[in-house]
C-alpha positions in Angstrom: -37.6 26.1 75.7 -34.6 25.2 73.4 -33.0 27.8 71.1 -33.0 26.8 67.4 -32.3 30.0 65.7 -28.6 31.7 65.1 -25.7 31.0 67.1 -25.3 30.8 71.1 -24.8 34.3 71.4 -27.8 35.5 70.0 -26.4 38.4 68.6 -28.7 39.4 65.8 -31.4 42.2 66.3 -35.1 41.0 66.1 -37.7 43.5 64.5 -41.1 42.6 65.3 -44.7 43.7 65.2 -48.1 43.0 66.3 -51.5 43.5 65.0 -54.2 43.7 67.4 -57.9 43.9 67.6 -58.3 47.3 69.6 -60.7 46.9 72.5 -64.0 48.2 72.6 -65.0 48.1 76.0 -63.3 49.4 79.3 -60.9 46.7 81.0 -61.2 44.5 77.7 -57.6 43.3 76.4 -56.1 43.8 73.4 -56.4 40.7 71.3 -53.2 39.6 69.1 -54.2 38.8 65.8 -51.0 38.6 64.3 -47.0 38.3 64.9 -44.4 39.2 62.5 -40.6 39.1 63.0 -37.2 39.1 61.0 -33.6 38.7 62.4 -31.1 41.2 61.2 -27.5 40.9 61.1 -26.3 43.9 63.2 -22.9 43.9 61.1 -24.7 44.1 57.5 -28.3 45.0 58.4 -29.5 42.2 56.1 -32.7 39.9 56.8 -31.4 36.7 58.2 -34.8 35.0 59.0 -38.2 35.9 59.0 -41.4 34.4 60.8 -45.5 35.7 60.6 -48.3 34.0 61.6 -52.0 35.2 62.3 -53.2 34.4 65.5 -56.5 33.4 66.8 -57.7 34.8 70.1 -58.7 32.3 73.0 -61.7 34.6 73.7 -63.3 34.6 70.1 -65.7 37.8 71.5 -63.0 39.9 71.1 -63.1 39.6 67.6 -66.8 39.4 67.0 -66.8 42.8 65.3 -63.9 42.5 63.3 -64.5 43.2 59.5 -62.1 43.2 56.5 -59.2 45.5 57.3 -57.6 47.7 55.0 -54.4 45.2 55.9 -56.5 42.2 54.5 -56.8 40.8 58.1 -60.3 39.1 58.1 -62.2 37.4 60.9 -62.2 33.9 58.7 -58.6 34.2 58.2 -57.9 34.5 62.0 -60.4 32.1 62.8 -58.5 29.0 61.0 -55.0 30.5 62.6 -53.3 28.9 65.7 -53.7 30.1 68.8 -51.1 32.0 70.9 -50.4 29.1 73.0 -49.4 27.2 69.9 -46.9 29.2 68.5 -45.5 30.5 72.0 -42.7 28.4 71.7 -41.5 29.9 68.2 -42.1 33.6 69.5 -39.9 32.7 72.6 -37.3 31.2 70.4 -37.2 34.1 68.2 -37.1 37.0 70.8 -35.4 35.8 73.8 -31.9 36.8 74.5 -31.9 39.1 71.1 -31.8 42.7 70.9 -35.7 43.8 70.3 -36.3 46.5 67.9 -39.7 48.1 66.5 -41.5 51.2 66.3 -43.5 52.2 69.8 -42.6 48.5 71.2 -41.9 49.8 74.4 -45.1 50.8 75.3 -47.0 48.8 73.1 -45.8 45.5 71.8 -43.5 44.5 74.5 -46.4 44.8 77.2 -48.7 42.7 74.7 -46.1 39.8 74.6 -45.8 39.7 78.2 -49.5 39.7 78.9 -49.8 37.1 76.1 -47.4 34.9 77.8 -48.6 35.5 81.5 -52.0 34.5 80.0 -50.8 31.0 79.1 -48.7 30.5 82.2 -45.5 30.6 80.7 -42.3 32.6 81.2 -41.8 35.7 78.9 -39.1 36.1 76.7 -36.6 38.9 77.7 -34.7 41.4 75.5 -30.6 41.6 75.8 -31.5 45.5 74.9 -34.4 47.5 73.2 -34.4 49.6 70.3 -37.4 51.7 70.1 -37.5 53.6 66.6 -40.2 55.8 67.9 -38.2 57.3 70.8 -34.7 56.9 68.4 -36.1 59.0 65.4 -38.1 61.4 68.1 -34.8 62.4 69.5 -32.2 62.0 66.5 -34.3 62.8 63.4 -37.0 64.9 64.5 -40.4 66.1 62.9 -38.9 66.0 59.5 -41.2 63.8 57.9 -44.4 65.7 59.5 -44.9 63.6 62.6 -43.2 60.4 64.1 -45.5 57.7 62.4 -43.7 55.2 60.4 -46.1 55.7 57.6 -45.1 59.4 57.6 -41.2 58.6 57.7 -42.0 55.8 54.5 -43.9 58.5 52.6 -41.0 61.0 53.3 -38.3 58.4 51.8 -40.7 57.1 48.9 -40.6 53.5 50.6 -44.6 53.3 49.7 -47.6 52.9 51.8 -47.6 51.2 55.3 -49.3 47.8 54.8 -50.5 47.3 58.6 -49.4 43.7 58.5 -46.7 42.6 60.7 -43.9 41.1 58.6 -44.4 44.2 56.0 -44.2 46.5 58.7 -41.0 45.3 60.1 -39.4 45.7 57.0 -40.4 48.8 56.4 -39.4 50.0 59.8 -35.6 48.6 59.2 -35.8 50.4 55.8 -36.9 53.9 57.7 -33.9 53.4 60.1 -31.5 52.7 57.2 -32.8 55.8 55.3 -32.7 58.1 58.5 -29.3 57.0 59.6 -28.1 57.7 56.4 -29.3 61.2 56.2 -27.7 61.5 59.8 -24.4 60.1 58.7 -24.1 62.4 55.7 -24.9 65.3 57.9 -22.6 65.0 60.7 -19.9 64.6 57.7 -20.4 68.1 56.6 -22.1 69.8 59.5 -20.8 73.2 58.3 -22.6 73.0 55.2 -26.0 71.0 56.2 -26.4 72.9 59.6 -30.1 73.2 59.2 -30.8 69.4 58.7 -27.8 68.2 60.9 -28.6 65.9 63.8 -26.7 68.2 65.9 -29.0 71.1 65.0 -32.2 69.5 63.5 -34.7 71.6 61.5 -37.0 74.3 63.5 -40.3 75.5 63.0 -40.8 79.1 63.2 -43.0 78.6 66.8 -39.6 76.8 67.7 -37.3 79.7 66.9 -39.5 82.1 68.7 -39.9 79.9 72.1 -36.2 79.6 72.2 -34.3 81.2 75.3 -30.6 81.8 75.1 -28.1 80.0 77.2 -24.4 79.9 78.0 -22.3 79.0 75.4 -24.5 79.6 72.4 -27.0 76.9 73.4 -30.3 77.3 73.0 -33.4 75.4 74.6 -36.9 75.1 73.5 -39.6 73.6 75.6 -40.4 69.9 75.3 -43.7 67.8 75.2 -44.3 64.2 75.8 -47.8 61.9 75.7 -48.2 58.3 75.8 -50.1 56.7 73.5 -50.9 52.9 72.6 -49.7 51.4 69.3 -50.9 54.5 67.3 -48.2 57.3 67.6 -49.6 60.6 66.7 -47.4 63.6 66.0 -47.9 65.0 69.6 -46.0 61.9 71.1 -42.5 63.0 69.7 -40.1 65.4 71.6 -38.7 68.2 69.5 -35.3 66.8 68.8 -33.8 70.6 69.4 -35.2 70.7 72.8 -33.6 67.4 73.6 -29.9 67.8 72.3 -30.0 71.6 73.6 -31.4 71.4 76.7 -29.3 72.8 79.7 -29.2 69.2 81.5 -28.9 66.4 79.1 -31.3 63.8 80.4 -29.9 61.1 82.6 -32.9 58.8 82.5 -34.2 58.9 78.6 -36.0 55.8 77.5 -33.5 56.1 74.4 -30.4 57.9 75.5 -26.9 58.3 74.6 -23.7 57.8 75.8 -22.3 61.5 75.9 -18.9 61.1 75.6 -18.7 58.0 73.3 -20.5 59.7 70.7 -17.1 61.7 69.8 -15.6 58.5 69.5 -17.8 57.0 67.1 -16.5 56.7 63.5 -19.3 58.7 61.6 -19.2 56.0 58.7 -20.0 53.2 61.1 -23.7 53.4 60.8 -24.2 50.5 62.7 -22.5 51.5 65.7 -24.3 54.7 65.5 -27.5 52.9 65.7 -26.2 50.7 68.6 -25.3 53.6 70.5 -28.9 55.0 70.2 -30.1 52.8 73.1 -28.8 52.8 76.5 -31.4 50.9 79.3 -29.4 51.8 82.2 -29.0 55.1 84.3 -25.4 56.4 83.6 -23.3 59.4 84.3 -21.1 60.7 81.7 -19.1 57.9 80.2 -15.7 59.3 81.4 -17.1 59.3 85.0 -18.5 56.1 84.7 -15.3 54.7 83.7 -13.3 56.2 86.6 -15.6 55.0 89.2 -15.4 51.5 87.9 -11.8 51.7 88.0 -11.8 52.8 91.4 -13.9 50.1 92.3 -12.1 47.5 91.1 -8.6 48.8 92.2 -10.2 47.8 96.0 -10.2 44.4 97.0 -11.6 45.1 100.4 -15.5 45.9 99.9 -14.9 47.8 103.5 -12.2 50.0 102.1 -13.4 53.5 101.6 -13.1 55.0 98.4 -11.3 58.3 98.5 -13.5 59.8 95.8 -16.8 59.4 98.2 -17.0 61.8 101.0 -18.3 61.1 104.4 -20.5 63.4 107.0 -17.0 65.1 108.1 -15.9 65.7 105.3 -18.5 67.8 103.4 -18.8 71.7 103.7 -22.2 72.5 102.6 -20.9 75.8 101.3 -18.7 74.0 98.7 -21.4 72.5 97.0 -21.8 73.7 93.9 -23.7 73.0 90.4 -22.2 73.8 87.1 -23.1 73.3 83.7 -20.5 71.0 81.9 -20.1 71.3 78.0 -20.0 68.4 76.1 -20.0 67.6 72.3 -20.9 70.2 69.9 -22.4 72.8 72.1 -24.6 70.6 74.5 -24.5 71.1 78.0 -24.9 68.6 81.2 -25.8 69.9 84.7 -23.0 68.3 87.3 -22.8 68.8 91.0 -19.2 69.5 92.6 -17.9 69.5 96.1 -15.2 72.1 95.5 -13.4 70.9 92.4 -14.4 67.1 92.4 -18.0 65.5 91.7 -20.3 65.2 94.5 -19.9 61.4 95.7 -21.0 60.5 99.2 -21.0 57.8 101.5 -23.2 57.2 104.6 -23.2 54.2 107.0 -26.0 52.2 108.6 -28.8 54.0 106.6 -32.1 52.5 107.5 -34.2 51.0 104.7 -37.7 52.3 104.9 -39.0 50.3 102.0 -37.3 47.5 99.9 -37.5 46.8 96.3 -41.1 46.9 95.3 -43.0 44.7 92.7 -45.5 47.4 92.4 -43.2 49.7 90.2 -42.2 47.9 86.9 -40.0 48.9 83.8 -41.2 48.9 80.0 -40.9 45.1 80.3 -42.4 44.4 83.8 -39.5 44.1 85.6 -39.4 45.7 88.9 -37.8 49.1 89.4 -34.4 48.5 91.1 -34.6 51.4 94.0 -35.0 51.3 97.6 -36.0 54.1 100.3 -34.0 54.8 103.3 -34.3 57.0 106.3 -32.4 60.3 105.7 -30.4 61.4 108.7 -30.0 65.0 109.6 -26.5 65.8 108.5 -27.4 64.0 105.4 -30.6 65.7 105.1 -28.6 69.2 104.9 -26.1 68.0 102.5 -28.8 66.9 100.0 -30.8 70.1 100.6 -27.8 72.3 99.8 -27.5 69.9 96.7 -31.2 70.7 95.7 -30.9 74.5 96.2 -27.6 74.4 94.0 -29.2 72.8 91.1 -32.7 74.5 91.6 -30.9 77.8 91.2 -29.0 77.0 88.3 -32.4 75.5 86.9 -34.1 78.8 87.4 -31.8 80.5 85.3 -32.2 78.1 82.5 -35.7 79.0 82.6 -36.8 75.0 82.1 -40.4 74.2 82.1 -40.1 71.0 84.0 -41.6 70.5 87.6 -38.6 70.2 90.4 -38.9 67.2 92.6 -37.1 67.5 95.9 -34.6 64.8 96.5 -35.5 64.4 100.3 -39.5 63.3 100.7 -40.9 64.8 103.4 -44.6 63.8 104.2 -46.9 65.9 106.4 -46.7 64.5 110.0 -43.4 62.7 109.5 -41.4 65.8 109.0 -38.7 64.3 111.4 -38.5 61.0 109.3 -37.4 62.4 105.7 -36.5 59.6 103.4 -34.9 59.6 99.8 -34.5 56.7 96.9 -31.5 54.8 96.1 -31.4 53.8 92.4 -29.8 50.4 92.2 -28.0 49.5 88.6 -27.8 46.2 87.7 -25.4 46.4 84.9 -22.0 44.9 84.9 -20.2 48.3 85.8 -23.5 49.2 88.1 -24.2 48.7 91.8 -21.8 46.4 93.4 -23.6 45.0 96.9 -22.0 43.0 99.3 -23.5 41.5 102.6 -21.6 41.9 105.8 -21.7 39.5 108.6 -21.4 40.8 112.2 -19.2 40.5 114.6 -16.7 39.1 112.1 -17.2 41.6 109.8 -16.8 39.3 106.6 -18.2 40.3 103.2 -19.4 38.3 100.5 -20.5 39.7 97.4 -24.1 39.2 96.1 -24.8 38.7 92.5 -27.7 39.8 91.3 -29.3 40.9 87.6 -32.8 42.6 86.6 -34.1 39.3 85.8 -32.6 37.4 88.9 -33.3 39.9 91.7 -34.7 38.0 94.3 -31.9 37.6 96.4 -31.1 41.0 96.5 -35.0 41.6 97.1 -34.7 39.3 100.3 -31.8 41.1 101.5 -33.0 44.4 101.0 -36.0 44.3 103.5 -37.3 47.1 105.9 -35.6 48.0 108.8 -32.2 46.5 107.5 -29.2 48.7 107.8 -26.8 49.3 104.6 -23.8 51.4 104.3 -24.2 53.3 100.9 -21.8 54.8 98.5 -23.5 57.0 96.0 -23.2 59.6 93.4 -25.4 62.6 93.4 -26.4 63.3 89.9 -29.2 65.6 88.5 -31.8 64.8 86.1 -34.4 66.2 83.7 -37.0 63.3 82.8 -40.4 63.6 81.2 -41.0 67.2 82.3 -39.6 66.4 85.8 -36.4 67.6 87.0 -34.4 66.8 90.0 -31.0 64.9 91.7 -31.3 61.2 91.7 -28.9 59.0 94.3 -27.2 56.4 92.1 -26.1 53.7 94.3 -22.2 52.7 93.4 -21.7 50.3 96.4 -24.0 48.7 99.0 -22.9 46.7 101.9 -25.7 45.1 103.9 -25.3 44.6 107.4 -27.0 41.1 108.2 -28.5 40.5 111.3 -27.5 37.7 113.5 
């Protein structure tokens, strides 16, 4: 599909929204009734282009009970509208390769768009990145408007009533983000005066204050809550901003996470940059550690060369593994694992793949999650169990309500065959993958992405041996806490 909008780089942010007919029966799909979108300049936050249309479902029984809505969408209006297949090229051109933005789009609109393209047998558009204002405001702005509904935020800022029409709603969404960003910018400029409303110290209800527990360095922890919902986003779906900011283990796997150290370097007057920093779709460690790892990997021209920052089996002393809370920006903390005084990075040769990349488990836009399950030798089990114990003990001291997930997976009846999951990142600074051909030992880099992973999938088959270089990273995500093994480099041993 040829692009006709914007430049080749497609740097615009596309705010889009769907209006749908809610299913009335179990198993019945959502019917898209309206699509609306605007293209926004990320530098000036001005609208560059708009598009909206009603959509006629292929299955008209889905709108058999549709009556006139508050929004003004009627059955007659929908019946005279084009089908999704007739507007698919336009929708694809608007969305593909741009930054997507919207309220609750990760759980609703993104899924509906992919379903709609699948229904007509066409490949769906893919985002360059995704900004979900529901997650963004839950983390950064909190419940100042009462709940996390966009209509509540619009009322809070005096922007009028939500129209529940796609084009009107995306424009309101942009205005809500502008207003919230301005408030956060002003508060961050004078945090000593506006402490109670600061994005660093969001407002707390009396219940939140009473439930807080004191932690080191004056940081306080309060319990978090989360829930999933369709297009409606009740207040219970928000995560209290205080708990997110002040939790002793800053989540490494948030749907709308932040770069821990880069936030110190952003000019608070640059609101556009502040907004752009509110979404990182990959799983990362501290930015400084990430940059250091990338530099170390880049310095070696030989994929076989062992990076000195990765420890082998004979270099690890279990008694030297410890967990510490590392202070970040403005009192926030993050747990890290160390071997003596260096971050715990391990290398292990000839790990056997138990399960390769599975298409059964997908991310929010329907792409397979990039990870593999490998058999864990006894010596590595001891190291990972010791890492679990160190992190778990520190976690107990923090009184978190999250459930612990062991790193090493042991199933009943398979105690002698423990496994663990290796996470693979498709980002440019993510996992480097090489294929090693024996007996010559020559290596060839395998390029892949989250959209083009078939070569990687076919190379990481069950039974294949890999040399793995990985970091050991604590996480706290969706009431689950544990340690993830983030692959920095994989060398696949090819069979003759």
